[in-house]
N, C-alpha and C positions, 0 to 999 in steps of 0.2 A: 502494501502499500504505498509504502514512503515514498519507493521510487515511480510509482505513479503518479502518488502528487506533486516531487521534480518532475516529474515532464511534463503535466500539464502546468507550471511553476514554468516555464520552458518555451510552452506554446505561448502560452499568456503574455513572455516578454517576446517577443516575437513580432505576436500583431499589434503590440500594444506600438511596440516603435513605429510599424505599418502603417501604425493610422496614425501615430503621427508624421510620417512623411506626406501620406496620399491625401489629408483635410482634414480640417475636425469636422467641417460644420454636419455634411453629413453621415459619418463616419461614425455620428455617438448617436442620434437612434436608431439607425442601423444593427448596432453592437450590441443595443436593448433589446430591436427590438426580435434577435438573433437567440437573447439571453430569454424571452419570453418563448419561444419559439419550442429549446433546446430541454426547457422546465423536465415536463415528466417525460417525455421519451429518454433526456437524462436517468432517471429515476426508474424506468423500466429497463434499461440498460446496466445500470449498476445493480440491479434486483436480480440476473441471469446469474452470477457470479462466477462468468466469465473475464478470464484475465484480457483479453482483445475484448472484447466489449467493453470492459474498466473505461481501456488506454481509447477508443472510438468517443465513451461521453465525455471524456478529459478533453480533449482534444476536442469537442464542437462545443461545445460549452465556454473553457478557455477560449477562443477565436471568439467569439461573440464579444466575453468579459474583456478579451483586450481592445476591439471595434470602440470598445463605449467606455471604457477605465482609461488610456490614451491622452483625447485630449477632454478629456474634466477637468481636470484644474486650468489650464486655458483661457476653458468657455465659464466657467468659474469667477477664474481674474474679469476678464470681459467684461461682463458682464454685471459690475458695481463699481462707485467711480474712485480713486486716487484716493482717497477723504476717509474713505468707511471701506474699501478695502479688506485688510488683516483682522479688521473685525468681526466685520462679518463673513466671512472667509471660516475664522473661526466656530463664527457661532455655526454657522452652517456643518461641517465639517463635522463639532464635536452634536 
């Protein structure tokens, strides 16, 4: 399981990097939409008890996670004016 989680983190890292490179405005909703579509199939695949299905589930979910998580910080910073950006992001993040 530890190796599968490390694999998922590596896929997440790659797609976080790619989402920052290919534009954030359209990738943010695309990433969360992919996560929404992957929710139930993720649990069904993990419930099979098959290791290849676990890796496939981790791949599918972390692609959406990376596409949504990558541009999140930049979009959040752009939404707030400079005078309240630090406190506004701190409150929303916590």
